[in-house]
N, C-alpha and C positions, 0 to 999 in steps of 0.2 A: 361437422365432422370432428371426431376426436383426434387430436395430435399430441404427441409426447412433448412434455416440457423440455426446453433447452434454455441454456443460460441467457440467450438473447431475448427471451420472454420474461426475464426476471421482474421488471417493473410492472408489467400488466398482470403477472401472476400475483405479485404482492398486493396490487390494487384489488384484485378479485378476492383474494384470501382475507383482506381487511374487512370484508363484509361479514365474515364469520364472527360470532359473538366472542369467542376466546382468542381472536387474532387481531385485536384492535391496537395493541402496543407495538411500536416499531421494532423494538428489540425482539419481541416474541415472533413477529413476522419474519425478520431476518433469520432467526434461529430455525423456524419452520422451513423456509426455503432452503437453507443450508442442509437440513436433514434430507429433503427430497433430492438435493444435488449429490449428496455424499453417501447416503445409506442405500445399499443394494436392495434392501427389502421394502423400500418405499418408492412409489411411482406417482407421478403427477401428470395429469392430462389436461389439455385446454380444449375448449369447444370453440370451433371457428365456423362462422357463417359468412360466406363471401370473403371479404377482406378483414372482417372484424373478429377479434377474440372476445367472446361475451360470457364465457363460463369456465369454471375450473373444477376438477374433481381429483381427489388425492386418496391413495390407498397405502396401507401397510400390509405386506404379504408374507405369510408364513404358514407352513404345514397345510397347504391346500386351501387356506382361507385368505381372502382379500377383504380386509376391513376398511370400510368406507370412513375415512377420517375427515375429509373436507369435501364440501360441495357448495358452490356459490355461483350465482348468475348476476350479471350486471343488473342493477335495479331497474334500468330503463327497458330491460328485456324480460322482466319477471312476469309470472302468471300467463305464460305462453306455452308451458309444458317443456321448456328447454332442460330443466333439471332432470325430469323424468326421462327425456330422450337421451341425455348423457348417461344415465344409469343403464338404460336399455342397450346403448352402444357399448358400454363397458362390459355388460354381461356377454355380449357377442364376442368381444375380444378375449375375455377370460375363458369362455367356452366351458369345457369339462375340467380344465386344470385347476380352477379355483372356485370356491363357493363364495359369493359376495355376501357380506353381512355388514351391519351398521355398528358403530360405537355409540356411546351415550349421547354424544353431541349430534349425530346424524340420524339417530333411530326414528324420530317422529317423521322426518322427511322420507326416509327409506320405506317406512310402513305405508305412507300415503302413496308412494310410487307403486308398491305391491298391490294396494287396494284398487288403484286405477287400472292396473294390468289385469287383475282378477275380474273387475267389472266389465272390461272390454272383451275378455274371453267368454263371458256369460251371455253377451248380446248376440 
């Protein structure tokens, strides 16, 4: 289930974000988290299964577009479709208000999600 980020999740959020290629540096991670905490147009969600938070997904929202900035899953839970499930859950939350699109860093992942979704609809 997707839950909104709150400050008490800071360490786990930083840990998950650190798996993103451009978020390896501690100062960069701290800056990214601060932006999600302070910028009204940025939203961060965590994916929780049972008692564990195993994924994170971050957006920048403006003018009816929600840009997928970050998506990361704990390495021990990868290749189970969790990233795709997070994107689908996010689309349900955004509904008609925002069109979800990817940025350069998340584009290849986002396109794979759309391909899986298209393949499932054709079956």
